Biopython code that builds the backbone (N, CA, C, O; Angstrom):
import numpy as np
from Bio.PDB.StructureBuilder import StructureBuilder

atoms = [
    (1, "UNK", "N", (164.962, 134.654, 140.392)),
    (1, "UNK", "CA", (164.385, 134.363, 141.703)),
    (1, "UNK", "C", (164.775, 135.484, 142.660)),
    (1, "UNK", "O", (165.957, 135.805, 142.787)),
    (2, "UNK", "N", (163.803, 136.076, 143.328)),
    (2, "UNK", "CA", (164.114, 137.166, 144.255)),
    (2, "UNK", "C", (164.871, 136.649, 145.477)),
    (2, "UNK", "O", (164.705, 135.511, 145.916)),
    (3, "UNK", "N", (165.704, 137.535, 145.998)),
    (3, "UNK", "CA", (166.447, 137.193, 147.206)),
    (3, "UNK", "C", (165.483, 137.222, 148.387)),
    (3, "UNK", "O", (164.747, 138.191, 148.578)),
    (4, "UNK", "N", (165.496, 136.167, 149.164)),
    (4, "UNK", "CA", (164.627, 136.060, 150.333)),
    (4, "UNK", "C", (165.482, 136.335, 151.567)),
    (4, "UNK", "O", (166.631, 135.900, 151.637)),
    (5, "UNK", "N", (164.932, 137.046, 152.525)),
    (5, "UNK", "CA", (165.672, 137.357, 153.749)),
    (5, "UNK", "C", (166.070, 136.066, 154.459)),
    (5, "UNK", "O", (165.285, 135.119, 154.516)),
    (6, "UNK", "N", (167.297, 136.025, 155.004)),
    (6, "UNK", "CA", (167.752, 134.815, 155.697)),
    (6, "UNK", "C", (166.795, 134.341, 156.780)),
    (6, "UNK", "O", (166.658, 133.137, 156.996)),
    (7, "UNK", "N", (166.133, 135.263, 157.460)),
    (7, "UNK", "CA", (165.205, 134.853, 158.515)),
    (7, "UNK", "C", (164.065, 134.022, 157.932)),
    (7, "UNK", "O", (163.574, 133.102, 158.587)),
    (8, "UNK", "N", (163.642, 134.333, 156.715)),
    (8, "UNK", "CA", (162.581, 133.550, 156.069)),
    (8, "UNK", "C", (163.083, 132.163, 155.684)),
    (8, "UNK", "O", (162.345, 131.183, 155.781)),
    (9, "UNK", "N", (164.337, 132.081, 155.250)),
    (9, "UNK", "CA", (164.926, 130.786, 154.914)),
    (9, "UNK", "C", (165.027, 129.936, 156.174)),
    (9, "UNK", "O", (164.656, 128.763, 156.164)),
    (10, "UNK", "N", (165.527, 130.524, 157.258)),
    (10, "UNK", "CA", (165.636, 129.779, 158.511)),
    (10, "UNK", "C", (164.265, 129.363, 159.032)),
    (10, "UNK", "O", (164.109, 128.263, 159.562)),
    (11, "UNK", "N", (163.274, 130.234, 158.884)),
    (11, "UNK", "CA", (161.925, 129.878, 159.317)),
    (11, "UNK", "C", (161.419, 128.678, 158.517)),
    (11, "UNK", "O", (160.791, 127.775, 159.071)),
    (12, "UNK", "N", (161.692, 128.672, 157.228)),
    (12, "UNK", "CA", (161.267, 127.538, 156.400)),
    (12, "UNK", "C", (161.972, 126.258, 156.812)),
    (12, "UNK", "O", (161.395, 125.175, 156.721)),
    (13, "UNK", "N", (163.198, 126.371, 157.257)),
    (13, "UNK", "CA", (163.984, 125.198, 157.643)),
    (13, "UNK", "C", (163.816, 124.819, 159.109)),
    (13, "UNK", "O", (164.473, 123.898, 159.596)),
    (14, "UNK", "N", (162.946, 125.519, 159.805)),
    (14, "UNK", "CA", (162.791, 125.259, 161.240)),
    (14, "UNK", "C", (161.968, 124.013, 161.535)),
    (14, "UNK", "O", (161.786, 123.651, 162.697)),
    (15, "UNK", "N", (161.478, 123.368, 160.515)),
    (15, "UNK", "CA", (160.649, 122.180, 160.679)),
    (15, "UNK", "C", (161.383, 120.961, 160.130)),
    (15, "UNK", "O", (161.867, 120.991, 158.998)),
    (16, "UNK", "N", (161.470, 119.903, 160.908)),
    (16, "UNK", "CA", (162.190, 118.693, 160.505)),
    (16, "UNK", "C", (161.612, 118.072, 159.232)),
    (16, "UNK", "O", (162.359, 117.545, 158.408)),
    (17, "UNK", "N", (160.314, 118.131, 159.070)),
    (17, "UNK", "CA", (159.694, 117.573, 157.860)),
    (17, "UNK", "C", (160.163, 118.316, 156.615)),
    (17, "UNK", "O", (160.410, 117.703, 155.576)),
    (18, "UNK", "N", (160.287, 119.644, 156.721)),
    (18, "UNK", "CA", (160.762, 120.411, 155.567)),
    (18, "UNK", "C", (162.216, 120.074, 155.255)),
    (18, "UNK", "O", (162.605, 120.042, 154.088)),
    (19, "UNK", "N", (163.024, 119.821, 156.286)),
    (19, "UNK", "CA", (164.405, 119.368, 156.053)),
    (19, "UNK", "C", (164.399, 118.047, 155.302)),
    (19, "UNK", "O", (165.171, 117.860, 154.362)),
    (20, "UNK", "N", (163.532, 117.132, 155.712)),
    (20, "UNK", "CA", (163.443, 115.833, 155.035)),
    (20, "UNK", "C", (163.056, 116.001, 153.572)),
    (20, "UNK", "O", (163.636, 115.368, 152.689)),
    (21, "UNK", "N", (162.081, 116.850, 153.327)),
    (21, "UNK", "CA", (161.626, 117.080, 151.955)),
    (21, "UNK", "C", (162.745, 117.715, 151.131)),
    (21, "UNK", "O", (163.016, 117.277, 150.013)),
    (22, "UNK", "N", (163.385, 118.730, 151.668)),
    (22, "UNK", "CA", (164.456, 119.416, 150.943)),
    (22, "UNK", "C", (165.622, 118.475, 150.669)),
    (22, "UNK", "O", (166.193, 118.487, 149.579)),
    (23, "UNK", "N", (165.972, 117.666, 151.654)),
    (23, "UNK", "CA", (167.051, 116.691, 151.467)),
    (23, "UNK", "C", (166.689, 115.710, 150.363)),
    (23, "UNK", "O", (167.518, 115.397, 149.508)),
    (24, "UNK", "N", (165.463, 115.230, 150.382)),
    (24, "UNK", "CA", (165.021, 114.279, 149.363)),
    (24, "UNK", "C", (165.029, 114.922, 147.982)),
    (24, "UNK", "O", (165.458, 114.296, 147.012)),
    (25, "UNK", "N", (164.561, 116.162, 147.881)),
    (25, "UNK", "CA", (164.526, 116.848, 146.592)),
    (25, "UNK", "C", (165.915, 117.230, 146.105)),
    (25, "UNK", "O", (166.112, 117.482, 144.916)),
    (26, "UNK", "N", (166.876, 117.274, 147.015)),
    (26, "UNK", "CA", (168.251, 117.559, 146.616)),
    (26, "UNK", "C", (168.846, 116.448, 145.770)),
    (26, "UNK", "O", (169.773, 116.691, 144.998)),
    (27, "UNK", "N", (168.333, 115.240, 145.902)),
    (27, "UNK", "CA", (168.874, 114.129, 145.121)),
    (27, "UNK", "C", (168.212, 114.005, 143.760)),
    (27, "UNK", "O", (168.874, 113.647, 142.787)),
    (28, "UNK", "N", (166.918, 114.294, 143.669)),
    (28, "UNK", "CA", (166.231, 114.316, 142.377)),
    (28, "UNK", "C", (164.840, 114.901, 142.550)),
    (28, "UNK", "O", (164.250, 114.795, 143.625)),
    (29, "UNK", "N", (164.309, 115.522, 141.493)),
    (29, "UNK", "CA", (162.958, 116.088, 141.560)),
    (29, "UNK", "C", (161.917, 115.003, 141.831)),
    (29, "UNK", "O", (162.123, 113.831, 141.514)),
    (30, "UNK", "N", (160.805, 115.413, 142.419)),
    (30, "UNK", "CA", (159.717, 114.466, 142.713)),
    (30, "UNK", "C", (158.405, 115.222, 142.828)),
    (30, "UNK", "O", (158.382, 116.422, 143.102)),
    (31, "UNK", "N", (157.329, 114.508, 142.616)),
    (31, "UNK", "CA", (155.994, 115.079, 142.817)),
    (31, "UNK", "C", (155.638, 114.976, 144.295)),
    (31, "UNK", "O", (156.272, 114.238, 145.049)),
    (32, "UNK", "N", (154.629, 115.716, 144.694)),
    (32, "UNK", "CA", (154.169, 115.644, 146.079)),
    (32, "UNK", "C", (153.701, 114.230, 146.414)),
    (32, "UNK", "O", (153.923, 113.752, 147.526)),
    (33, "UNK", "N", (153.060, 113.564, 145.467)),
    (33, "UNK", "CA", (152.597, 112.189, 145.698)),
    (33, "UNK", "C", (153.762, 111.240, 145.938)),
    (33, "UNK", "O", (153.710, 110.392, 146.829)),
    (34, "UNK", "N", (154.813, 111.389, 145.138)),
    (34, "UNK", "CA", (155.988, 110.537, 145.334)),
    (34, "UNK", "C", (156.636, 110.806, 146.694)),
    (34, "UNK", "O", (157.079, 109.882, 147.376)),
    (35, "UNK", "N", (156.683, 112.073, 147.073)),
    (35, "UNK", "CA", (157.261, 112.413, 148.380)),
    (35, "UNK", "C", (156.435, 111.794, 149.504)),
    (35, "UNK", "O", (156.988, 111.277, 150.474)),
    (36, "UNK", "N", (155.120, 111.848, 149.371)),
    (36, "UNK", "CA", (154.241, 111.269, 150.399)),
    (36, "UNK", "C", (154.418, 109.759, 150.480)),
    (36, "UNK", "O", (154.299, 109.177, 151.558)),
    (37, "UNK", "N", (154.702, 109.118, 149.342)),
    (37, "UNK", "CA", (154.937, 107.668, 149.345)),
    (37, "UNK", "C", (156.255, 107.310, 150.032)),
    (37, "UNK", "O", (156.373, 106.255, 150.654)),
    (38, "UNK", "N", (157.241, 108.196, 149.915)),
    (38, "UNK", "CA", (158.584, 107.908, 150.422)),
    (38, "UNK", "C", (158.832, 108.380, 151.854)),
    (38, "UNK", "O", (159.664, 107.814, 152.563)),
    (39, "UNK", "N", (158.123, 109.398, 152.269)),
    (39, "UNK", "CA", (158.361, 109.997, 153.584)),
    (39, "UNK", "C", (157.178, 109.742, 154.514)),
    (39, "UNK", "O", (156.054, 109.539, 154.054)),
    (40, "UNK", "N", (157.432, 109.752, 155.815)),
    (40, "UNK", "CA", (156.334, 109.518, 156.764)),
    (40, "UNK", "C", (155.517, 110.786, 157.028)),
    (40, "UNK", "O", (155.306, 111.189, 158.171)),
    (41, "UNK", "N", (155.066, 111.400, 155.928)),
    (41, "UNK", "CA", (154.332, 112.657, 155.999)),
    (41, "UNK", "C", (153.125, 112.520, 155.066)),
    (41, "UNK", "O", (153.247, 111.955, 153.979)),
    (42, "UNK", "N", (151.971, 113.029, 155.478)),
    (42, "UNK", "CA", (150.780, 112.920, 154.637)),
    (42, "UNK", "C", (150.914, 113.786, 153.388)),
    (42, "UNK", "O", (151.698, 114.735, 153.361)),
    (43, "UNK", "N", (150.159, 113.459, 152.378)),
    (43, "UNK", "CA", (150.173, 114.208, 151.113)),
    (43, "UNK", "C", (149.770, 115.655, 151.351)),
    (43, "UNK", "O", (150.348, 116.571, 150.766)),
    (44, "UNK", "N", (148.775, 115.860, 152.214)),
    (44, "UNK", "CA", (148.312, 117.218, 152.523)),
    (44, "UNK", "C", (149.412, 118.020, 153.224)),
    (44, "UNK", "O", (149.633, 119.187, 152.901)),
    (45, "UNK", "N", (150.094, 117.397, 154.174)),
    (45, "UNK", "CA", (151.183, 118.088, 154.875)),
    (45, "UNK", "C", (152.342, 118.369, 153.922)),
    (45, "UNK", "O", (152.966, 119.426, 154.007)),
    (46, "UNK", "N", (152.634, 117.440, 153.020)),
    (46, "UNK", "CA", (153.692, 117.645, 152.023)),
    (46, "UNK", "C", (153.386, 118.912, 151.220)),
    (46, "UNK", "O", (154.266, 119.746, 151.009)),
    (47, "UNK", "N", (152.140, 119.050, 150.777)),
    (47, "UNK", "CA", (151.745, 120.216, 149.980)),
    (47, "UNK", "C", (151.981, 121.517, 150.754)),
    (47, "UNK", "O", (152.484, 122.489, 150.192)),
    (48, "UNK", "N", (151.624, 121.536, 152.023)),
    (48, "UNK", "CA", (151.829, 122.735, 152.844)),
    (48, "UNK", "C", (153.319, 123.031, 153.008)),
    (48, "UNK", "O", (153.741, 124.181, 152.896)),
    (49, "UNK", "N", (154.113, 121.995, 153.272)),
    (49, "UNK", "CA", (155.557, 122.187, 153.433)),
    (49, "UNK", "C", (156.201, 122.660, 152.126)),
    (49, "UNK", "O", (157.095, 123.507, 152.142)),
    (50, "UNK", "N", (155.748, 122.116, 151.006)),
    (50, "UNK", "CA", (156.291, 122.540, 149.710)),
    (50, "UNK", "C", (155.979, 124.013, 149.447)),
    (50, "UNK", "O", (156.803, 124.727, 148.877)),
    (51, "UNK", "N", (154.804, 124.468, 149.855)),
    (51, "UNK", "CA", (154.451, 125.874, 149.693)),
    (51, "UNK", "C", (155.409, 126.767, 150.482)),
    (51, "UNK", "O", (155.881, 127.781, 149.967)),
    (52, "UNK", "N", (155.694, 126.396, 151.718)),
    (52, "UNK", "CA", (156.610, 127.174, 152.552)),
    (52, "UNK", "C", (158.018, 127.183, 151.933)),
    (52, "UNK", "O", (158.660, 128.230, 151.853)),
    (53, "UNK", "N", (158.484, 126.014, 151.502)),
    (53, "UNK", "CA", (159.816, 125.918, 150.900)),
    (53, "UNK", "C", (159.901, 126.714, 149.601)),
    (53, "UNK", "O", (160.930, 127.322, 149.307)),
    (54, "UNK", "N", (158.821, 126.709, 148.828)),
    (54, "UNK", "CA", (158.790, 127.476, 147.580)),
    (54, "UNK", "C", (158.829, 128.970, 147.864)),
    (54, "UNK", "O", (159.572, 129.704, 147.212)),
    (55, "UNK", "N", (158.039, 129.427, 148.828)),
    (55, "UNK", "CA", (158.016, 130.850, 149.184)),
    (55, "UNK", "C", (159.370, 131.328, 149.689)),
    (55, "UNK", "O", (159.718, 132.496, 149.523)),
    (56, "UNK", "N", (160.135, 130.430, 150.305)),
    (56, "UNK", "CA", (161.470, 130.772, 150.804)),
    (56, "UNK", "C", (162.528, 130.663, 149.712)),
    (56, "UNK", "O", (163.704, 130.932, 149.957)),
    (57, "UNK", "N", (162.114, 130.268, 148.506)),
    (57, "UNK", "CA", (163.056, 130.166, 147.407)),
    (57, "UNK", "C", (163.936, 128.937, 147.457)),
    (57, "UNK", "O", (164.961, 128.875, 146.777)),
    (58, "UNK", "N", (163.544, 127.949, 148.263)),
    (58, "UNK", "CA", (164.350, 126.734, 148.423)),
    (58, "UNK", "C", (163.915, 125.613, 147.483)),
    (58, "UNK", "O", (164.652, 124.650, 147.273)),
    (59, "UNK", "N", (162.715, 125.744, 146.919)),
    (59, "UNK", "CA", (162.158, 124.721, 146.028)),
    (59, "UNK", "C", (161.498, 125.433, 144.859)),
    (59, "UNK", "O", (160.918, 126.508, 145.013)),
    (60, "UNK", "N", (161.595, 124.822, 143.699)),
    (60, "UNK", "CA", (160.903, 125.313, 142.513)),
    (60, "UNK", "C", (160.070, 124.171, 141.953)),
    (60, "UNK", "O", (160.331, 123.002, 142.237)),
    (61, "UNK", "N", (159.072, 124.515, 141.160)),
    (61, "UNK", "CA", (158.213, 123.475, 140.592)),
    (61, "UNK", "C", (158.084, 123.663, 139.093)),
    (61, "UNK", "O", (158.231, 124.767, 138.568)),
    (62, "UNK", "N", (157.805, 122.553, 138.415)),
    (62, "UNK", "CA", (157.551, 122.597, 136.973)),
    (62, "UNK", "C", (156.561, 121.497, 136.631)),
    (62, "UNK", "O", (156.536, 120.442, 137.264)),
    (63, "UNK", "N", (155.754, 121.759, 135.630)),
    (63, "UNK", "CA", (154.762, 120.787, 135.206)),
    (63, "UNK", "C", (155.409, 119.848, 134.201)),
    (63, "UNK", "O", (156.036, 120.282, 133.234)),
    (64, "UNK", "N", (155.245, 118.546, 134.448)),
    (64, "UNK", "CA", (155.714, 117.502, 133.543)),
    (64, "UNK", "C", (154.497, 116.620, 133.258)),
    (64, "UNK", "O", (154.124, 115.778, 134.075)),
    (65, "UNK", "N", (153.892, 116.822, 132.101)),
    (65, "UNK", "CA", (152.647, 116.117, 131.809)),
    (65, "UNK", "C", (151.558, 116.580, 132.744)),
    (65, "UNK", "O", (151.288, 117.776, 132.849)),
    (66, "UNK", "N", (150.932, 115.645, 133.420)),
    (66, "UNK", "CA", (149.869, 115.974, 134.391)),
    (66, "UNK", "C", (150.413, 116.191, 135.792)),
    (66, "UNK", "O", (149.661, 116.523, 136.709)),
    (67, "UNK", "N", (151.700, 116.008, 135.961)),
    (67, "UNK", "CA", (152.321, 116.034, 137.282)),
    (67, "UNK", "C", (153.084, 117.340, 137.509)),
    (67, "UNK", "O", (153.647, 117.918, 136.579)),
    (68, "UNK", "N", (153.088, 117.783, 138.746)),
    (68, "UNK", "CA", (153.942, 118.912, 139.128)),
    (68, "UNK", "C", (155.121, 118.323, 139.881)),
    (68, "UNK", "O", (154.947, 117.635, 140.887)),
    (69, "UNK", "N", (156.308, 118.593, 139.393)),
    (69, "UNK", "CA", (157.522, 118.087, 140.036)),
    (69, "UNK", "C", (158.228, 119.231, 140.746)),
    (69, "UNK", "O", (158.302, 120.358, 140.255)),
    (70, "UNK", "N", (158.733, 118.899, 141.903)),
    (70, "UNK", "CA", (159.437, 119.866, 142.732)),
    (70, "UNK", "C", (160.917, 119.527, 142.752)),
    (70, "UNK", "O", (161.311, 118.363, 142.683)),
    (71, "UNK", "N", (161.732, 120.582, 142.847)),
    (71, "UNK", "CA", (163.179, 120.409, 142.830)),
    (71, "UNK", "C", (163.812, 121.392, 143.811)),
    (71, "UNK", "O", (163.381, 122.541, 143.913)),
    (72, "UNK", "N", (164.818, 120.944, 144.520)),
    (72, "UNK", "CA", (165.526, 121.822, 145.451)),
    (72, "UNK", "C", (166.353, 122.840, 144.673)),
    (72, "UNK", "O", (166.898, 122.538, 143.611)),
    (73, "UNK", "N", (166.437, 124.044, 145.218)),
    (73, "UNK", "CA", (167.219, 125.118, 144.620)),
    (73, "UNK", "C", (168.229, 125.568, 145.663)),
    (73, "UNK", "O", (167.849, 125.987, 146.756)),
    (74, "UNK", "N", (169.487, 125.488, 145.341)),
    (74, "UNK", "CA", (170.527, 125.806, 146.316)),
    (74, "UNK", "C", (170.887, 127.272, 146.430)),
    (74, "UNK", "O", (171.642, 127.639, 147.331)),
    (75, "UNK", "N", (170.377, 128.131, 145.550)),
    (75, "UNK", "CA", (170.790, 129.535, 145.540)),
    (75, "UNK", "C", (170.524, 130.235, 146.869)),
    (75, "UNK", "O", (171.392, 130.945, 147.376)),
    (76, "UNK", "N", (169.331, 130.043, 147.439)),
    (76, "UNK", "CA", (169.025, 130.711, 148.711)),
    (76, "UNK", "C", (169.919, 130.184, 149.830)),
    (76, "UNK", "O", (170.408, 130.955, 150.655)),
    (77, "UNK", "N", (170.131, 128.871, 149.855)),
    (77, "UNK", "CA", (171.013, 128.303, 150.879)),
    (77, "UNK", "C", (172.430, 128.836, 150.721)),
    (77, "UNK", "O", (173.116, 129.086, 151.712)),
    (78, "UNK", "N", (172.866, 129.008, 149.493)),
    (78, "UNK", "CA", (174.213, 129.549, 149.249)),
    (78, "UNK", "C", (174.319, 130.983, 149.751)),
    (78, "UNK", "O", (175.331, 131.373, 150.333)),
    (79, "UNK", "N", (173.261, 131.769, 149.520)),
    (79, "UNK", "CA", (173.273, 133.158, 150.010)),
    (79, "UNK", "C", (173.362, 133.196, 151.538)),
    (79, "UNK", "O", (174.140, 133.964, 152.102)),
    (80, "UNK", "N", (172.567, 132.369, 152.191)),
    (80, "UNK", "CA", (172.585, 132.324, 153.656)),
    (80, "UNK", "C", (173.942, 131.807, 154.149)),
    (80, "UNK", "O", (174.508, 132.352, 155.096)),
    (81, "UNK", "N", (174.457, 130.762, 153.510)),
    (81, "UNK", "CA", (175.753, 130.204, 153.904)),
    (81, "UNK", "C", (176.850, 131.252, 153.766)),
    (81, "UNK", "O", (177.748, 131.322, 154.605)),
    (82, "UNK", "N", (176.790, 132.065, 152.722)),
    (82, "UNK", "CA", (177.788, 133.120, 152.526)),
    (82, "UNK", "C", (177.725, 134.140, 153.669)),
    (82, "UNK", "O", (178.756, 134.577, 154.179)),
    (83, "UNK", "N", (176.515, 134.508, 154.058)),
    (83, "UNK", "CA", (176.375, 135.465, 155.162)),
    (83, "UNK", "C", (176.845, 134.859, 156.489)),
    (83, "UNK", "O", (177.479, 135.540, 157.294)),
    (84, "UNK", "N", (176.534, 133.580, 156.713)),
    (84, "UNK", "CA", (176.997, 132.915, 157.934)),
    (84, "UNK", "C", (178.512, 132.788, 157.944)),
    (84, "UNK", "O", (179.148, 132.920, 158.990)),
    (85, "UNK", "N", (179.085, 132.530, 156.776)),
    (85, "UNK", "CA", (180.536, 132.422, 156.670)),
    (85, "UNK", "C", (181.205, 133.747, 157.028)),
    (85, "UNK", "O", (182.248, 133.754, 157.682)),
    (86, "UNK", "N", (180.624, 134.857, 156.609)),
    (86, "UNK", "CA", (181.174, 136.172, 156.957)),
    (86, "UNK", "C", (181.146, 136.394, 158.467)),
    (86, "UNK", "O", (182.092, 136.938, 159.037)),
    (87, "UNK", "N", (180.064, 135.974, 159.108)),
    (87, "UNK", "CA", (179.972, 136.086, 160.568)),
    (87, "UNK", "C", (181.023, 135.203, 161.227)),
    (87, "UNK", "O", (181.683, 135.619, 162.179)),
    (88, "UNK", "N", (181.177, 133.986, 160.722)),
    (88, "UNK", "CA", (182.153, 133.049, 161.288)),
    (88, "UNK", "C", (183.569, 133.591, 161.147)),
    (88, "UNK", "O", (184.375, 133.461, 162.068)),
    (89, "UNK", "N", (183.882, 134.201, 159.999)),
    (89, "UNK", "CA", (185.225, 134.776, 159.813)),
    (89, "UNK", "C", (185.478, 135.876, 160.833)),
    (89, "UNK", "O", (186.589, 136.001, 161.347)),
    (90, "UNK", "N", (184.454, 136.679, 161.131)),
    (90, "UNK", "CA", (184.596, 137.731, 162.139)),
    (90, "UNK", "C", (184.896, 137.133, 163.513)),
    (90, "UNK", "O", (185.754, 137.632, 164.241)),
    (91, "UNK", "N", (184.183, 136.061, 163.861)),
    (91, "UNK", "CA", (184.436, 135.396, 165.146)),
    (91, "UNK", "C", (185.825, 134.773, 165.170)),
    (91, "UNK", "O", (186.513, 134.832, 166.189)),
    (92, "UNK", "N", (186.239, 134.181, 164.068)),
    (92, "UNK", "CA", (187.581, 133.593, 164.006)),
    (92, "UNK", "C", (188.643, 134.651, 164.250)),
    (92, "UNK", "O", (189.617, 134.407, 164.962)),
    (93, "UNK", "N", (188.456, 135.841, 163.654)),
    (93, "UNK", "CA", (189.419, 136.934, 163.879)),
    (93, "UNK", "C", (189.425, 137.356, 165.350)),
    (93, "UNK", "O", (190.487, 137.581, 165.932)),
    (94, "UNK", "N", (188.247, 137.462, 165.941)),
    (94, "UNK", "CA", (188.168, 137.852, 167.356)),
    (94, "UNK", "C", (188.842, 136.817, 168.257)),
    (94, "UNK", "O", (189.582, 137.173, 169.174)),
    (95, "UNK", "N", (188.583, 135.546, 167.993)),
    (95, "UNK", "CA", (189.187, 134.488, 168.804)),
    (95, "UNK", "C", (190.707, 134.457, 168.637)),
    (95, "UNK", "O", (191.435, 134.231, 169.603)),
    (96, "UNK", "N", (191.179, 134.683, 167.424)),
    (96, "UNK", "CA", (192.632, 134.724, 167.182)),
    (96, "UNK", "C", (193.242, 135.895, 167.942)),
    (96, "UNK", "O", (194.337, 135.776, 168.492)),
    (97, "UNK", "N", (192.538, 137.031, 167.976)),
    (97, "UNK", "CA", (193.029, 138.197, 168.697)),
    (97, "UNK", "C", (193.062, 137.928, 170.195)),
    (97, "UNK", "O", (194.022, 138.312, 170.864)),
    (98, "UNK", "N", (192.035, 137.276, 170.736)),
    (98, "UNK", "CA", (191.996, 136.932, 172.159)),
    (98, "UNK", "C", (193.148, 135.985, 172.492)),
    (98, "UNK", "O", (193.826, 136.159, 173.505)),
    (99, "UNK", "N", (193.367, 134.995, 171.649)),
    (99, "UNK", "CA", (194.450, 134.056, 171.860)),
    (99, "UNK", "C", (195.793, 134.762, 171.881)),
    (99, "UNK", "O", (196.624, 134.502, 172.751)),
    (100, "UNK", "N", (196.007, 135.659, 170.920)),
    (100, "UNK", "CA", (197.260, 136.407, 170.851)),
    (100, "UNK", "C", (197.468, 137.238, 172.110)),
    (100, "UNK", "O", (198.570, 137.257, 172.659)),
    (101, "UNK", "N", (196.437, 137.920, 172.574)),
    (101, "UNK", "CA", (196.534, 138.727, 173.796)),
    (101, "UNK", "C", (196.849, 137.852, 175.002)),
    (101, "UNK", "O", (197.653, 138.227, 175.856)),
    (102, "UNK", "N", (196.209, 136.681, 175.069)),
    (102, "UNK", "CA", (196.436, 135.769, 176.198)),
    (102, "UNK", "C", (197.873, 135.261, 176.190)),
    (102, "UNK", "O", (198.486, 135.130, 177.249)),
    (103, "UNK", "N", (198.407, 134.978, 175.030)),
    (103, "UNK", "CA", (199.770, 134.481, 174.930)),
    (103, "UNK", "C", (200.804, 135.566, 175.218)),
    (103, "UNK", "O", (201.906, 135.271, 175.681)),
    (104, "UNK", "N", (200.444, 136.833, 174.943)),
    (104, "UNK", "CA", (201.368, 137.952, 175.184)),
    (104, "UNK", "C", (201.416, 138.347, 176.649)),
    (104, "UNK", "O", (202.432, 138.848, 177.130)),
    (105, "UNK", "N", (200.358, 138.130, 177.332)),
    (105, "UNK", "CA", (200.393, 138.708, 178.632)),
    (105, "UNK", "C", (199.814, 137.922, 179.702)),
    (105, "UNK", "O", (199.808, 138.356, 180.854)),
]
sb = StructureBuilder()
sb.init_structure("model")
sb.init_model(0)
sb.init_chain("A")
sb.init_seg("    ")
for serial, (resi, resn, name, xyz) in enumerate(atoms, 1):
    if name == "N":
        sb.init_residue(resn, " ", resi, " ")
    sb.init_atom(name, np.array(xyz, "f"), 0.0, 1.0, " ", f" {name:<3s}", serial, name[0])
structure = sb.get_structure()
């Protein structure tokens, strides 16, 4: 799976419906029809959201009989989380330095 730019991942996650779909798929794979039955989203909208999530590398699909099942993929989220963690560590170091300076003087 190609690495997708974090901005594309965040863009895919910028919609509450896509969060709902991704959260649901995190527990077990499902077809678009099953997702439409379980979530307050139309089947047509589910299909569009699944396309966006797939393009962002957050969802993968496989054919099972006549059905296409979708499954959440954590690799892209892990890549983004790793980059955010690096930013957070930098801020933690800066805040610790500010605290030390404030306590010294």
